[in-house]
PyMOL commands that place a pseudoatom at each C-alpha (Angstrom):
pseudoatom trace, name=CA, resn=UNK, resi=1, chain=A, elem=C, hetatm=0, pos=[-8.350, 14.689, -15.337]
pseudoatom trace, name=CA, resn=UNK, resi=2, chain=A, elem=C, hetatm=0, pos=[-9.618, 18.094, -16.895]
pseudoatom trace, name=CA, resn=UNK, resi=3, chain=A, elem=C, hetatm=0, pos=[-13.250, 16.887, -15.524]
pseudoatom trace, name=CA, resn=UNK, resi=4, chain=A, elem=C, hetatm=0, pos=[-12.106, 16.757, -11.975]
pseudoatom trace, name=CA, resn=UNK, resi=5, chain=A, elem=C, hetatm=0, pos=[-13.257, 19.367, -9.685]
pseudoatom trace, name=CA, resn=UNK, resi=6, chain=A, elem=C, hetatm=0, pos=[-9.968, 19.819, -8.217]
pseudoatom trace, name=CA, resn=UNK, resi=7, chain=A, elem=C, hetatm=0, pos=[-6.324, 19.455, -9.358]
pseudoatom trace, name=CA, resn=UNK, resi=8, chain=A, elem=C, hetatm=0, pos=[-4.220, 16.483, -9.928]
pseudoatom trace, name=CA, resn=UNK, resi=9, chain=A, elem=C, hetatm=0, pos=[-1.255, 15.492, -10.344]
pseudoatom trace, name=CA, resn=UNK, resi=10, chain=A, elem=C, hetatm=0, pos=[-0.798, 12.851, -12.286]
pseudoatom trace, name=CA, resn=UNK, resi=11, chain=A, elem=C, hetatm=0, pos=[-2.181, 8.882, -12.666]
pseudoatom trace, name=CA, resn=UNK, resi=12, chain=A, elem=C, hetatm=0, pos=[-0.793, 6.189, -10.714]
pseudoatom trace, name=CA, resn=UNK, resi=13, chain=A, elem=C, hetatm=0, pos=[-0.384, 2.891, -11.940]
pseudoatom trace, name=CA, resn=UNK, resi=14, chain=A, elem=C, hetatm=0, pos=[0.066, -0.039, -9.507]
pseudoatom trace, name=CA, resn=UNK, resi=15, chain=A, elem=C, hetatm=0, pos=[-0.870, -3.472, -8.908]
pseudoatom trace, name=CA, resn=UNK, resi=16, chain=A, elem=C, hetatm=0, pos=[-3.281, -5.044, -7.007]
pseudoatom trace, name=CA, resn=UNK, resi=17, chain=A, elem=C, hetatm=0, pos=[-3.618, -8.925, -5.629]
pseudoatom trace, name=CA, resn=UNK, resi=18, chain=A, elem=C, hetatm=0, pos=[-6.617, -10.223, -6.782]
pseudoatom trace, name=CA, resn=UNK, resi=19, chain=A, elem=C, hetatm=0, pos=[-8.976, -11.955, -9.705]
pseudoatom trace, name=CA, resn=UNK, resi=20, chain=A, elem=C, hetatm=0, pos=[-8.630, -15.233, -11.250]
pseudoatom trace, name=CA, resn=UNK, resi=21, chain=A, elem=C, hetatm=0, pos=[-4.956, -14.784, -11.891]
pseudoatom trace, name=CA, resn=UNK, resi=22, chain=A, elem=C, hetatm=0, pos=[-3.690, -13.216, -8.700]
pseudoatom trace, name=CA, resn=UNK, resi=23, chain=A, elem=C, hetatm=0, pos=[-3.021, -9.666, -9.993]
pseudoatom trace, name=CA, resn=UNK, resi=24, chain=A, elem=C, hetatm=0, pos=[-4.740, -6.479, -11.538]
pseudoatom trace, name=CA, resn=UNK, resi=25, chain=A, elem=C, hetatm=0, pos=[-3.262, -3.362, -12.705]
pseudoatom trace, name=CA, resn=UNK, resi=26, chain=A, elem=C, hetatm=0, pos=[-5.403, -0.258, -11.196]
pseudoatom trace, name=CA, resn=UNK, resi=27, chain=A, elem=C, hetatm=0, pos=[-4.905, 3.377, -12.282]
pseudoatom trace, name=CA, resn=UNK, resi=28, chain=A, elem=C, hetatm=0, pos=[-5.720, 6.256, -9.921]
pseudoatom trace, name=CA, resn=UNK, resi=29, chain=A, elem=C, hetatm=0, pos=[-5.698, 9.895, -9.950]
pseudoatom trace, name=CA, resn=UNK, resi=30, chain=A, elem=C, hetatm=0, pos=[-2.483, 11.424, -8.102]
pseudoatom trace, name=CA, resn=UNK, resi=31, chain=A, elem=C, hetatm=0, pos=[-3.630, 14.377, -5.673]
pseudoatom trace, name=CA, resn=UNK, resi=32, chain=A, elem=C, hetatm=0, pos=[-0.140, 14.174, -3.523]
pseudoatom trace, name=CA, resn=UNK, resi=33, chain=A, elem=C, hetatm=0, pos=[2.862, 12.453, -4.880]
pseudoatom trace, name=CA, resn=UNK, resi=34, chain=A, elem=C, hetatm=0, pos=[4.422, 9.902, -2.780]
pseudoatom trace, name=CA, resn=UNK, resi=35, chain=A, elem=C, hetatm=0, pos=[8.409, 10.069, -3.142]
pseudoatom trace, name=CA, resn=UNK, resi=36, chain=A, elem=C, hetatm=0, pos=[8.441, 6.287, -3.667]
pseudoatom trace, name=CA, resn=UNK, resi=37, chain=A, elem=C, hetatm=0, pos=[6.625, 6.233, -6.856]
pseudoatom trace, name=CA, resn=UNK, resi=38, chain=A, elem=C, hetatm=0, pos=[8.795, 5.968, -9.959]
pseudoatom trace, name=CA, resn=UNK, resi=39, chain=A, elem=C, hetatm=0, pos=[7.527, 8.938, -12.099]
pseudoatom trace, name=CA, resn=UNK, resi=40, chain=A, elem=C, hetatm=0, pos=[7.274, 9.228, -15.967]
pseudoatom trace, name=CA, resn=UNK, resi=41, chain=A, elem=C, hetatm=0, pos=[5.820, 12.158, -17.783]
pseudoatom trace, name=CA, resn=UNK, resi=42, chain=A, elem=C, hetatm=0, pos=[4.333, 11.094, -21.111]
pseudoatom trace, name=CA, resn=UNK, resi=43, chain=A, elem=C, hetatm=0, pos=[2.791, 13.877, -23.411]
pseudoatom trace, name=CA, resn=UNK, resi=44, chain=A, elem=C, hetatm=0, pos=[2.840, 15.989, -20.719]
pseudoatom trace, name=CA, resn=UNK, resi=45, chain=A, elem=C, hetatm=0, pos=[0.946, 13.697, -18.402]
pseudoatom trace, name=CA, resn=UNK, resi=46, chain=A, elem=C, hetatm=0, pos=[2.840, 12.627, -15.112]
pseudoatom trace, name=CA, resn=UNK, resi=47, chain=A, elem=C, hetatm=0, pos=[2.559, 9.148, -14.608]
pseudoatom trace, name=CA, resn=UNK, resi=48, chain=A, elem=C, hetatm=0, pos=[3.368, 7.360, -11.454]
pseudoatom trace, name=CA, resn=UNK, resi=49, chain=A, elem=C, hetatm=0, pos=[4.451, 3.904, -11.013]
pseudoatom trace, name=CA, resn=UNK, resi=50, chain=A, elem=C, hetatm=0, pos=[4.033, 2.544, -7.329]
pseudoatom trace, name=CA, resn=UNK, resi=51, chain=A, elem=C, hetatm=0, pos=[7.515, 1.209, -6.278]
pseudoatom trace, name=CA, resn=UNK, resi=52, chain=A, elem=C, hetatm=0, pos=[5.662, -2.559, -5.103]
pseudoatom trace, name=CA, resn=UNK, resi=53, chain=A, elem=C, hetatm=0, pos=[4.511, -2.441, -8.600]
pseudoatom trace, name=CA, resn=UNK, resi=54, chain=A, elem=C, hetatm=0, pos=[7.433, -1.583, -10.527]
pseudoatom trace, name=CA, resn=UNK, resi=55, chain=A, elem=C, hetatm=0, pos=[8.614, -5.289, -10.889]
pseudoatom trace, name=CA, resn=UNK, resi=56, chain=A, elem=C, hetatm=0, pos=[5.483, -6.477, -12.165]
pseudoatom trace, name=CA, resn=UNK, resi=57, chain=A, elem=C, hetatm=0, pos=[5.241, -3.501, -14.803]
pseudoatom trace, name=CA, resn=UNK, resi=58, chain=A, elem=C, hetatm=0, pos=[8.590, -2.929, -16.358]
pseudoatom trace, name=CA, resn=UNK, resi=59, chain=A, elem=C, hetatm=0, pos=[8.496, -2.977, -19.585]
pseudoatom trace, name=CA, resn=UNK, resi=60, chain=A, elem=C, hetatm=0, pos=[4.794, -2.489, -19.931]
pseudoatom trace, name=CA, resn=UNK, resi=61, chain=A, elem=C, hetatm=0, pos=[3.119, -0.418, -22.285]
pseudoatom trace, name=CA, resn=UNK, resi=62, chain=A, elem=C, hetatm=0, pos=[-0.013, 1.031, -21.803]
pseudoatom trace, name=CA, resn=UNK, resi=63, chain=A, elem=C, hetatm=0, pos=[-2.976, 2.478, -24.012]
pseudoatom trace, name=CA, resn=UNK, resi=64, chain=A, elem=C, hetatm=0, pos=[-6.176, 4.868, -23.347]
pseudoatom trace, name=CA, resn=UNK, resi=65, chain=A, elem=C, hetatm=0, pos=[-9.054, 2.747, -26.022]
pseudoatom trace, name=CA, resn=UNK, resi=66, chain=A, elem=C, hetatm=0, pos=[-12.189, 3.447, -26.462]
pseudoatom trace, name=CA, resn=UNK, resi=67, chain=A, elem=C, hetatm=0, pos=[-14.786, 1.363, -28.103]
pseudoatom trace, name=CA, resn=UNK, resi=68, chain=A, elem=C, hetatm=0, pos=[-18.417, 0.870, -29.095]
pseudoatom trace, name=CA, resn=UNK, resi=69, chain=A, elem=C, hetatm=0, pos=[-18.697, -1.154, -25.489]
pseudoatom trace, name=CA, resn=UNK, resi=70, chain=A, elem=C, hetatm=0, pos=[-15.856, -0.365, -23.216]
pseudoatom trace, name=CA, resn=UNK, resi=71, chain=A, elem=C, hetatm=0, pos=[-13.483, 2.873, -22.367]
pseudoatom trace, name=CA, resn=UNK, resi=72, chain=A, elem=C, hetatm=0, pos=[-10.327, 2.192, -20.501]
pseudoatom trace, name=CA, resn=UNK, resi=73, chain=A, elem=C, hetatm=0, pos=[-6.845, 1.720, -19.913]
pseudoatom trace, name=CA, resn=UNK, resi=74, chain=A, elem=C, hetatm=0, pos=[-5.282, -1.139, -21.679]
pseudoatom trace, name=CA, resn=UNK, resi=75, chain=A, elem=C, hetatm=0, pos=[-2.028, -3.218, -20.743]
pseudoatom trace, name=CA, resn=UNK, resi=76, chain=A, elem=C, hetatm=0, pos=[0.711, -5.042, -22.995]
pseudoatom trace, name=CA, resn=UNK, resi=77, chain=A, elem=C, hetatm=0, pos=[2.886, -6.782, -20.426]
pseudoatom trace, name=CA, resn=UNK, resi=78, chain=A, elem=C, hetatm=0, pos=[5.588, -8.653, -21.538]
pseudoatom trace, name=CA, resn=UNK, resi=79, chain=A, elem=C, hetatm=0, pos=[6.330, -10.405, -17.993]
pseudoatom trace, name=CA, resn=UNK, resi=80, chain=A, elem=C, hetatm=0, pos=[2.622, -11.537, -18.382]
pseudoatom trace, name=CA, resn=UNK, resi=81, chain=A, elem=C, hetatm=0, pos=[2.943, -15.290, -18.183]
pseudoatom trace, name=CA, resn=UNK, resi=82, chain=A, elem=C, hetatm=0, pos=[-0.679, -15.668, -18.105]
pseudoatom trace, name=CA, resn=UNK, resi=83, chain=A, elem=C, hetatm=0, pos=[-4.478, -13.895, -18.291]
pseudoatom trace, name=CA, resn=UNK, resi=84, chain=A, elem=C, hetatm=0, pos=[-7.668, -14.860, -16.467]
pseudoatom trace, name=CA, resn=UNK, resi=85, chain=A, elem=C, hetatm=0, pos=[-10.670, -15.545, -19.257]
pseudoatom trace, name=CA, resn=UNK, resi=86, chain=A, elem=C, hetatm=0, pos=[-12.123, -12.235, -18.841]
pseudoatom trace, name=CA, resn=UNK, resi=87, chain=A, elem=C, hetatm=0, pos=[-9.074, -10.302, -19.459]
pseudoatom trace, name=CA, resn=UNK, resi=88, chain=A, elem=C, hetatm=0, pos=[-9.462, -8.324, -16.014]
pseudoatom trace, name=CA, resn=UNK, resi=89, chain=A, elem=C, hetatm=0, pos=[-6.230, -10.262, -14.122]
pseudoatom trace, name=CA, resn=UNK, resi=90, chain=A, elem=C, hetatm=0, pos=[-2.925, -11.550, -14.886]
pseudoatom trace, name=CA, resn=UNK, resi=91, chain=A, elem=C, hetatm=0, pos=[0.143, -13.631, -13.242]
pseudoatom trace, name=CA, resn=UNK, resi=92, chain=A, elem=C, hetatm=0, pos=[3.615, -13.280, -13.773]
for i in range(1, 92): cmd.bond("trace and resi %d" % i, "trace and resi %d" % (i + 1))
show_as sticks, trace
zoom trace
């Protein structure tokens, strides 16, 4: 967020249809707050959760992971019933 060239309110988590298993996690910067989103604050970062994704991600843990091959957010979701082989999508 600090490297963006415009003010950022936080990040937004939502779920999109698609992928081998049917759903995939998405994270984007928030420039304008949607009053329907749920908001939590973690280490002074505002995290907004899309109201339609809430039932899919409730109880989940999100972490930012960096290793030699990639960097990005990872999700541990107790609601998942399965994941595709590449790990990019899930089903509940």
